C-alpha positions as CSV (number, residue, x, y, z in Angstrom):
1,X,-32.1,-40.5,23.6
2,X,-35.9,-41.0,23.9
3,X,-35.4,-44.7,24.4
4,X,-32.9,-44.1,27.1
5,X,-35.3,-41.8,29.0
6,X,-38.0,-44.4,28.7
7,X,-35.8,-47.1,30.1
8,X,-34.9,-44.8,33.1
9,X,-38.5,-44.0,33.7
10,X,-39.5,-47.7,33.8
11,X,-36.6,-48.7,36.1
12,X,-38.0,-49.9,39.5
13,X,-37.6,-47.6,42.5
14,X,-35.4,-50.0,44.4
15,X,-32.9,-50.2,41.5
16,X,-32.8,-46.4,41.1
17,X,-32.3,-45.9,44.8
18,X,-29.6,-48.6,44.9
19,X,-27.6,-47.0,42.1
20,X,-27.7,-43.6,43.6
21,X,-26.9,-44.8,47.1
22,X,-24.0,-47.0,45.9
23,X,-22.4,-43.9,44.3
24,X,-22.5,-42.1,47.6
25,X,-20.7,-45.0,49.3
26,X,-17.3,-43.9,48.0
27,X,-14.6,-45.9,49.9
28,X,-16.7,-47.3,52.7
29,X,-17.0,-51.1,52.9
30,X,-20.3,-52.5,51.9
31,X,-20.5,-54.4,55.2
32,X,-20.5,-51.1,57.1
33,X,-22.4,-49.0,54.6
34,X,-25.2,-51.6,54.7
35,X,-26.3,-50.5,58.2
36,X,-26.1,-46.8,57.2
37,X,-28.4,-47.2,54.2
38,X,-30.8,-49.7,55.7
39,X,-31.0,-47.7,58.9
40,X,-32.0,-44.6,57.1
41,X,-34.6,-46.5,55.0
42,X,-36.1,-47.8,58.2
43,X,-36.1,-44.4,59.7
44,X,-37.9,-42.9,56.7
45,X,-40.5,-45.7,56.8
46,X,-41.5,-45.3,60.4
47,X,-41.4,-41.5,60.0
48,X,-43.8,-41.7,57.0
49,X,-46.2,-44.0,58.9
50,X,-46.0,-41.7,61.9
51,X,-46.6,-38.5,59.9
52,X,-49.7,-40.0,58.2
53,X,-51.2,-40.9,61.5
54,X,-50.1,-37.6,63.0
55,X,-52.0,-35.7,60.4
56,X,-55.1,-37.9,60.9
57,X,-55.0,-37.0,64.6
58,X,-54.5,-33.3,64.0
59,X,-57.7,-33.4,62.0
60,X,-59.4,-35.0,65.0
61,X,-58.2,-32.6,67.7
62,X,-61.6,-31.1,68.1
63,X,-62.9,-34.6,69.0
64,X,-60.3,-35.0,71.7
65,X,-57.4,-36.6,69.7
66,X,-53.8,-35.8,70.9
67,X,-51.2,-36.1,68.1
68,X,-48.4,-36.3,70.7
69,X,-50.0,-39.2,72.7
70,X,-48.0,-42.4,72.1
71,X,-51.0,-44.6,72.7
72,X,-52.8,-43.1,69.7
73,X,-50.0,-44.7,67.6
74,X,-49.7,-47.9,69.4
75,X,-53.4,-48.6,68.8
76,X,-52.7,-48.4,65.0
77,X,-49.5,-50.4,65.2
78,X,-47.5,-47.4,64.2
79,X,-44.2,-46.5,65.9
80,X,-44.2,-43.2,67.8
81,X,-41.5,-40.9,66.4
82,X,-40.3,-38.1,68.7
83,X,-39.8,-34.6,67.2
84,X,-36.0,-34.9,66.8
85,X,-36.4,-38.1,64.8
86,X,-39.0,-37.0,62.4
87,X,-37.9,-37.0,58.8
88,X,-38.6,-33.3,58.1
89,X,-36.4,-32.4,61.0
90,X,-33.6,-34.8,59.9
91,X,-33.8,-33.7,56.2
92,X,-33.7,-30.1,57.3
93,X,-30.3,-30.7,58.8
94,X,-28.9,-32.8,56.0
95,X,-26.3,-30.2,55.0
96,X,-25.1,-29.6,58.6
97,X,-21.7,-31.0,59.7
98,X,-23.6,-32.6,62.8
99,X,-26.0,-34.6,60.6
100,X,-24.3,-37.9,61.7
101,X,-24.8,-37.1,65.4
102,X,-28.3,-35.9,64.7
103,X,-29.3,-39.3,63.2
104,X,-27.7,-41.3,66.0
105,X,-29.6,-39.2,68.5
106,X,-32.8,-39.8,66.5
107,X,-32.2,-43.6,66.6
108,X,-31.7,-43.4,70.4
109,X,-34.9,-41.3,70.9
110,X,-37.0,-43.8,68.8
111,X,-35.7,-46.7,70.8
112,X,-36.6,-45.0,74.1
113,X,-40.2,-44.5,73.0
114,X,-40.6,-47.9,71.4
115,X,-39.5,-50.8,73.6
116,X,-39.7,-53.4,70.8
117,X,-36.9,-51.5,69.0
118,X,-34.5,-51.2,71.9
119,X,-31.0,-52.3,71.0
120,X,-32.1,-52.8,67.3
121,X,-31.5,-49.6,65.4
122,X,-28.0,-48.7,64.1
123,X,-26.1,-45.8,65.7
124,X,-23.2,-45.6,63.2
125,X,-23.8,-42.3,61.5
126,X,-21.4,-40.1,63.5
127,X,-18.3,-42.2,62.8
128,X,-15.5,-40.2,61.3
129,X,-14.9,-42.3,58.2
130,X,-18.5,-41.7,57.0
131,X,-18.3,-38.6,54.8
132,X,-21.0,-36.2,56.1
133,X,-21.6,-34.6,52.7
134,X,-22.3,-38.1,51.3
135,X,-24.5,-38.8,54.3
136,X,-26.5,-35.6,53.7
137,X,-26.9,-36.6,50.0
138,X,-28.1,-40.1,51.1
139,X,-30.7,-38.4,53.5
140,X,-32.0,-36.4,50.6
141,X,-32.0,-39.4,48.3
142,X,-34.0,-41.6,50.8
143,X,-36.3,-38.6,51.4
144,X,-37.3,-38.6,47.8
145,X,-39.1,-42.0,48.3
146,X,-42.5,-42.4,50.0
147,X,-42.1,-45.6,52.0
148,X,-44.4,-45.8,55.1
149,X,-47.8,-44.5,54.1
150,X,-50.7,-46.9,54.0
151,X,-50.7,-46.7,50.2
152,X,-47.0,-47.5,50.0
153,X,-47.4,-50.3,52.5
154,X,-50.3,-51.8,50.5
155,X,-47.9,-51.9,47.5
156,X,-45.1,-53.3,49.6
157,X,-42.8,-50.6,48.3
158,X,-40.5,-50.7,51.4
159,X,-40.4,-54.5,51.4
160,X,-39.2,-54.5,47.8
161,X,-36.6,-51.8,48.5
162,X,-35.3,-53.5,51.7
163,X,-35.1,-57.0,50.2
164,X,-33.4,-55.6,47.0
165,X,-30.8,-53.7,49.1
166,X,-30.2,-56.8,51.3
167,X,-29.5,-58.9,48.2
168,X,-27.3,-56.2,46.6
169,X,-25.3,-55.8,49.8
170,X,-24.9,-59.5,50.0
171,X,-23.5,-59.6,46.5
172,X,-21.2,-56.7,47.3
173,X,-19.8,-58.4,50.4
174,X,-19.4,-61.7,48.6
175,X,-18.7,-64.6,51.0
176,X,-19.3,-62.5,54.1
177,X,-22.7,-61.4,52.8
178,X,-24.0,-64.9,52.7
179,X,-23.9,-65.0,56.5
180,X,-27.0,-62.9,56.7
181,X,-28.7,-63.5,53.4
182,X,-30.1,-66.7,51.8
183,X,-30.9,-66.2,48.1
184,X,-34.6,-65.3,47.7
185,X,-35.3,-68.1,45.2
186,X,-34.0,-70.7,47.7
187,X,-36.1,-69.3,50.5
188,X,-39.1,-69.2,48.2
189,X,-38.6,-72.8,47.2
190,X,-38.4,-73.9,50.8
191,X,-41.5,-72.1,51.7
192,X,-43.5,-73.1,48.7
193,X,-42.7,-76.8,49.4
194,X,-43.5,-76.6,53.1
195,X,-46.7,-74.5,52.7
196,X,-46.7,-72.9,56.2
197,X,-50.4,-71.8,56.1
198,X,-50.7,-71.4,59.9
199,X,-48.9,-72.4,63.0
200,X,-45.5,-71.9,64.6
201,X,-42.6,-71.2,62.3
202,X,-39.1,-71.6,63.6
203,X,-35.7,-70.7,62.3
204,X,-32.9,-71.2,64.8
205,X,-30.2,-69.5,62.6
206,X,-32.5,-66.8,61.1
207,X,-30.0,-64.4,59.6
208,X,-31.9,-61.3,58.4
209,X,-35.3,-63.0,58.7
210,X,-35.9,-63.9,55.1
211,X,-37.7,-67.2,56.0
212,X,-40.3,-65.4,58.1
213,X,-40.9,-62.7,55.5
214,X,-41.4,-65.3,52.7
215,X,-43.8,-67.3,54.9
216,X,-45.9,-64.1,55.3
217,X,-45.8,-63.6,51.5
218,X,-46.9,-67.2,51.0
219,X,-49.9,-66.7,53.2
220,X,-50.8,-63.5,51.4
221,X,-50.5,-65.2,48.0
222,X,-52.7,-68.2,49.1
223,X,-55.7,-66.4,50.7
224,X,-58.0,-68.8,48.8
225,X,-56.9,-71.6,51.2
226,X,-58.8,-70.0,54.1
227,X,-61.9,-69.5,52.0
228,X,-61.6,-73.1,50.9
229,X,-61.4,-74.3,54.5
230,X,-64.6,-72.3,55.3
231,X,-63.1,-70.5,58.3
232,X,-65.6,-68.2,59.8
233,X,-66.0,-65.6,62.6
234,X,-62.8,-64.4,64.2
235,X,-60.6,-66.9,62.4
236,X,-61.7,-65.5,59.0
237,X,-60.7,-62.0,60.0
238,X,-57.2,-62.9,61.0
239,X,-54.5,-61.1,59.1
240,X,-51.7,-63.2,57.5
241,X,-49.3,-62.2,60.3
242,X,-51.7,-63.5,62.9
243,X,-52.0,-66.9,61.3
244,X,-48.4,-67.7,62.0
245,X,-46.3,-67.1,65.0
246,X,-42.6,-66.9,64.4
247,X,-39.6,-68.0,66.6
248,X,-36.0,-67.3,65.7
249,X,-32.5,-67.1,67.0
250,X,-29.4,-65.5,65.7
251,X,-25.9,-65.4,67.2
252,X,-24.6,-62.4,65.2
253,X,-26.0,-59.2,66.8
254,X,-25.7,-57.0,63.7
255,X,-27.5,-59.6,61.7
256,X,-30.2,-60.0,64.4
257,X,-30.7,-56.2,64.2
258,X,-31.3,-56.5,60.4
259,X,-33.8,-59.2,61.1
260,X,-35.7,-57.2,63.6
261,X,-35.9,-54.2,61.2
262,X,-36.8,-56.5,58.3
263,X,-39.8,-57.9,60.3
264,X,-40.9,-54.6,61.8
265,X,-41.4,-53.0,58.5
266,X,-43.9,-55.7,57.6
267,X,-45.7,-55.6,60.9
268,X,-44.5,-59.1,61.9
269,X,-44.2,-59.7,65.6
270,X,-40.5,-60.3,66.2
271,X,-40.7,-60.6,70.0
272,X,-39.7,-64.2,69.8
273,X,-36.7,-63.6,67.6
274,X,-33.8,-63.8,70.1
275,X,-30.2,-63.0,70.1
276,X,-27.3,-64.4,72.1
277,X,-23.7,-64.7,71.1
278,X,-23.5,-68.4,72.2
279,X,-25.8,-69.6,69.5
280,X,-28.6,-72.2,69.3
281,X,-26.5,-75.2,70.4
282,X,-25.0,-73.8,73.6
283,X,-27.8,-71.5,74.5
284,X,-31.1,-72.6,72.9
285,X,-33.4,-69.6,73.3
286,X,-36.6,-71.8,72.7
287,X,-35.9,-74.9,74.7
288,X,-39.5,-75.9,75.0
289,X,-40.7,-75.0,71.5
290,X,-42.3,-77.6,69.3
291,X,-42.8,-76.0,65.9
292,X,-45.2,-76.8,63.1
293,X,-42.6,-75.7,60.5
294,X,-38.9,-75.3,60.7
295,X,-37.2,-73.5,57.8
296,X,-33.5,-72.8,58.0
297,X,-30.2,-72.4,56.2
298,X,-27.5,-73.2,58.9
299,X,-23.8,-72.6,58.3
300,X,-22.3,-75.4,56.1
301,X,-19.9,-77.9,57.7
302,X,-19.3,-75.8,60.8
303,X,-16.5,-77.3,62.9
304,X,-16.6,-74.6,65.6
305,X,-20.0,-75.4,67.2
306,X,-18.7,-76.6,70.7
307,X,-19.9,-80.2,70.0
308,X,-17.4,-81.6,72.6
309,X,-19.4,-79.8,75.3
310,X,-22.7,-81.3,74.4
311,X,-22.0,-85.0,74.1
312,X,-24.9,-86.1,76.3
313,X,-27.4,-83.5,75.1
314,X,-31.1,-84.5,75.0
315,X,-31.4,-83.3,71.4
316,X,-29.3,-86.2,70.1
317,X,-32.0,-88.8,70.9
318,X,-33.8,-89.6,67.6
319,X,-37.1,-91.4,68.5
320,X,-35.5,-92.7,71.7
321,X,-32.2,-93.7,70.2
322,X,-29.1,-91.8,71.3
323,X,-27.2,-90.7,68.2
324,X,-24.5,-88.2,69.0
325,X,-23.3,-86.0,66.1
326,X,-19.5,-85.6,65.5
327,X,-17.8,-82.7,67.3
328,X,-16.0,-81.7,64.1
329,X,-19.0,-81.0,61.9
330,X,-22.4,-79.5,62.9
331,X,-24.4,-80.7,59.9
332,X,-26.1,-83.6,61.7
333,X,-26.3,-81.6,64.9
334,X,-28.5,-79.1,63.1
335,X,-30.6,-81.9,61.7
336,X,-31.2,-83.3,65.2
337,X,-31.7,-79.8,66.6
338,X,-34.5,-79.4,64.1
339,X,-36.1,-82.8,64.8
340,X,-36.0,-82.0,68.6
341,X,-38.1,-78.9,68.0
342,X,-40.6,-80.4,65.6
343,X,-44.2,-80.9,66.8
344,X,-45.8,-84.3,66.4
345,X,-47.1,-83.4,63.0
346,X,-44.3,-80.9,62.2
347,X,-42.3,-80.6,59.0
348,X,-38.8,-79.2,58.4
349,X,-37.1,-77.9,55.3
350,X,-33.5,-76.8,55.4
351,X,-30.3,-76.3,53.4
352,X,-27.2,-78.5,53.9
353,X,-24.0,-79.1,52.1
354,X,-24.3,-81.9,49.6
355,X,-21.6,-83.9,51.5
356,X,-24.2,-84.6,54.2
357,X,-26.0,-86.9,51.8
358,X,-23.2,-89.4,51.6
359,X,-20.8,-88.9,54.6
360,X,-20.0,-91.8,56.9
361,X,-17.5,-89.9,59.0
362,X,-17.5,-90.4,62.8
363,X,-21.1,-91.8,63.0
364,X,-22.8,-89.5,60.5
365,X,-23.7,-92.5,58.3
366,X,-25.3,-94.2,61.3
367,X,-27.4,-91.1,62.1
368,X,-28.5,-90.8,58.4
369,X,-29.4,-94.5,58.4
370,X,-31.6,-94.1,61.6
371,X,-33.3,-91.1,60.1
372,X,-34.2,-93.1,57.0
373,X,-35.2,-96.3,58.7
374,X,-37.4,-94.4,61.2
375,X,-39.3,-92.8,58.3
376,X,-38.4,-89.2,59.0
377,X,-36.8,-88.3,55.6
378,X,-39.5,-87.0,53.2
379,X,-37.7,-85.5,50.2
380,X,-34.2,-84.6,49.1
381,X,-33.6,-81.9,46.4
382,X,-30.2,-81.5,44.7
383,X,-29.6,-77.8,44.0
384,X,-27.7,-76.2,41.1
385,X,-24.2,-74.8,41.8
386,X,-23.5,-71.0,42.3
387,X,-26.7,-70.3,44.1
388,X,-25.1,-69.2,47.4
389,X,-23.0,-66.1,47.8
390,X,-20.9,-67.4,50.7
391,X,-19.7,-70.8,49.4
392,X,-19.0,-72.8,46.3
393,X,-19.8,-76.0,48.2
394,X,-22.6,-77.9,46.4
395,X,-25.9,-77.7,48.4
396,X,-29.1,-79.6,48.8
397,X,-32.5,-79.3,50.5
398,X,-33.7,-81.8,53.1
399,X,-37.4,-82.2,54.0
400,X,-38.2,-84.1,57.2
401,X,-41.6,-84.9,58.6
402,X,-43.0,-86.5,61.8
403,X,-46.2,-87.4,60.1
404,X,-45.8,-89.2,56.8
405,X,-48.9,-91.3,56.7
406,X,-49.0,-93.3,53.5
407,X,-45.4,-92.4,52.6
408,X,-43.5,-93.9,55.5
409,X,-41.7,-96.4,53.3
410,X,-40.8,-93.9,50.5
411,X,-38.5,-91.0,49.8
412,X,-38.9,-88.5,46.9
413,X,-35.6,-87.6,45.2
414,X,-35.5,-84.5,42.9
415,X,-32.4,-83.6,40.9
416,X,-32.4,-79.9,40.1
417,X,-28.7,-79.5,39.3
418,X,-29.4,-78.4,35.7
419,X,-32.0,-75.9,36.6
420,X,-31.7,-72.1,37.1
421,X,-30.0,-69.4,35.1
422,X,-26.8,-67.3,35.5
423,X,-27.4,-63.7,36.8
424,X,-23.7,-63.0,36.5
425,X,-20.4,-64.9,36.0
426,X,-20.4,-66.2,39.6
427,X,-24.0,-66.5,40.6
428,X,-27.0,-68.5,39.5
429,X,-30.7,-68.1,40.5
430,X,-33.8,-70.3,40.2
431,X,-36.6,-69.0,38.0
432,X,-40.3,-68.9,39.2
433,X,-40.9,-71.7,36.7
434,X,-38.2,-73.8,38.3
435,X,-39.6,-73.2,41.7
436,X,-43.2,-74.1,40.6
437,X,-41.9,-77.3,38.9
438,X,-40.0,-78.5,41.9
439,X,-42.7,-77.6,44.5
440,X,-45.4,-78.9,42.3
441,X,-43.7,-82.3,41.9
442,X,-43.3,-82.5,45.7
443,X,-47.0,-81.7,46.3
444,X,-48.2,-84.1,43.6
445,X,-46.3,-86.8,45.3
446,X,-47.4,-86.0,48.9
447,X,-51.1,-85.6,47.8
448,X,-52.8,-89.0,47.6
449,X,-54.9,-87.6,44.8
450,X,-51.9,-85.9,43.1
451,X,-50.8,-86.6,39.5
452,X,-47.2,-87.7,40.3
453,X,-45.0,-89.7,37.9
454,X,-41.3,-90.5,38.0
455,X,-39.4,-88.5,35.4
456,X,-36.1,-89.9,34.3
457,X,-33.2,-87.5,35.1
458,X,-35.4,-85.3,37.4
459,X,-37.5,-87.1,40.0
460,X,-37.9,-90.6,41.4
461,X,-39.7,-92.2,44.4
462,X,-37.5,-94.8,46.0
463,X,-38.4,-97.2,48.8
464,X,-36.3,-97.5,52.0
465,X,-35.2,-100.9,50.8
466,X,-33.8,-99.4,47.6
467,X,-32.0,-96.7,49.6
468,X,-30.6,-99.4,52.0
469,X,-29.2,-101.3,49.0
470,X,-27.2,-98.1,48.2
471,X,-25.8,-98.0,51.7
472,X,-28.3,-95.2,52.7
473,X,-26.8,-92.7,50.4
474,X,-29.3,-89.9,49.7
475,X,-27.8,-88.3,46.5
476,X,-30.7,-87.8,44.1
477,X,-28.5,-88.6,41.1
478,X,-28.2,-92.1,42.3
479,X,-31.9,-92.7,42.0
480,X,-33.3,-90.5,39.2
481,X,-31.2,-92.0,36.5
482,X,-30.5,-90.3,33.1
483,X,-33.0,-88.1,31.3
484,X,-34.9,-89.9,28.5
485,X,-32.8,-88.3,25.7
486,X,-29.7,-89.5,27.5
487,X,-31.1,-93.0,27.9
488,X,-31.7,-93.1,24.1
489,X,-28.0,-92.1,23.4
490,X,-26.7,-94.2,20.4
491,X,-22.9,-94.5,20.8
492,X,-22.3,-95.8,17.2
493,X,-24.5,-93.2,15.7
494,X,-22.8,-90.4,17.6
495,X,-19.3,-91.7,16.9
496,X,-20.0,-91.9,13.2
497,X,-21.3,-88.4,13.2
498,X,-18.3,-87.0,15.1
499,X,-15.9,-88.9,12.8
500,X,-17.6,-87.5,9.7
501,X,-17.4,-84.0,11.2
502,X,-13.7,-84.4,11.9
503,X,-12.9,-85.8,8.4
504,X,-14.7,-82.8,6.9
505,X,-12.6,-80.3,9.0
506,X,-9.4,-82.1,8.0
507,X,-10.4,-82.0,4.3
508,X,-11.2,-78.2,4.6
509,X,-7.9,-77.6,6.3
510,X,-6.0,-79.5,3.6
511,X,-7.8,-77.5,0.9
512,X,-6.9,-74.2,2.6
513,X,-3.2,-75.2,3.0
514,X,-3.1,-76.1,-0.7
515,X,-4.4,-72.7,-1.7
516,X,-1.9,-71.0,0.5
517,X,0.9,-72.9,-1.1
518,X,-0.3,-72.1,-4.6
519,X,-0.5,-68.3,-3.7
520,X,3.0,-68.4,-2.3
521,X,4.4,-70.0,-5.4
522,X,3.0,-67.2,-7.5
523,X,4.9,-64.6,-5.5
524,X,8.2,-63.6,-7.4
525,X,10.8,-62.5,-4.9
526,X,14.0,-60.5,-5.8
527,X,17.0,-62.8,-6.1
528,X,18.9,-61.0,-3.3
529,X,15.8,-61.0,-0.9
530,X,15.6,-63.0,2.2
531,X,12.6,-64.0,4.2
């Protein structure tokens, strides 16, 4: 029993909260319950942050501070929370039958006082199918966690809870969940390879904003970079969130709301994360943007992207050459959309279905050939299966660059199909060691002073001439070859070993049958018995 108690005590807060919250879900679909739980977590966060600043201002009333002045909170980048939305008030009404309406009213009041949150917060708490007793229990559960104080923010407690819940809801929803959530290990790999230290970061299909959150984490992790560069004065005092500016677009409004909340809890300016239901192709929200980094996971093999309406679009010109993507599949339209928005020295890293590496359907092969010959393709990474929640289609990562000095005639291929580990029967994940190995290989190759070497079965640098000989196919397995141990495979030796194994099994089986026959012969049956 003591061991069990110790295990419970050591369990992370996010896991304990998830288990308890999931029990309160009852028969409600995860897709709907997601907005209930994440909305309450967000409300608790901003209320915690507000309350801490409120108490600071109360202590300064004699110096002229006003705890009810919205500007006092704006100056500290804290959302102002009106009285009916403060957590103490909400939790005090947790057992009332009107708790659902109370929370919806609280969300409305917060949006009215904070323009950046208008249209973002969920108002789903008064719906009839949401059991109010369970909702009250959820309010008390969330109320047990401190999420928005400066100490909690410094430990990124809310970020860990929010991300964990996003991942668990995505798992619960299965295929539908993958529309708003890219596995964290895939996002981390993309960001670690691109290294977005500073500049404009763009994701035109941004889901719940994971690419932006991971970019901020990357900057936090690599603070030494700025010291190494010797930045001084104002530049040296910039916070991580000031070093990058983010631009995004999402066509699903509920997913866009998740992104806005996900970014707000980290203090990331999301004013340039736009929503429209037409999407990036028909209604590009950032037409004039030229981004330093593009990081994205667009829908795989989307046939419903209105390509027939965009046959003469300016985005289909690749370095002056008109290359119109097929109307029946958006994969290459996404690639060209990314290229169109890349700055002269920009880089892009994105996920695509593996079929895009080989397809020659309706001009896709010609577009791929042009991308390769124009020296835009930097690296291709073959990913393991079962990484994505919304599809079993094999996936890969593409890295494009408009500035490949010294590498214009080369492409790095990495085959990571055998990497990762199973987290359950259906899903796989990449370990931190896997991510470090893949990203490290890429950086060693890109760095003129790097210690890069081809590794049979894992990575290979191929020239454009070599790629052309294989009809511009970009499947890494075509280039990396077999691992050393497979190259040393001795057929005769293996055949002899298997033959000896088989003969041994046959001999053992024959011996067993012989003993069974001998034992049966010893059994004396009555003369009138039958078997």
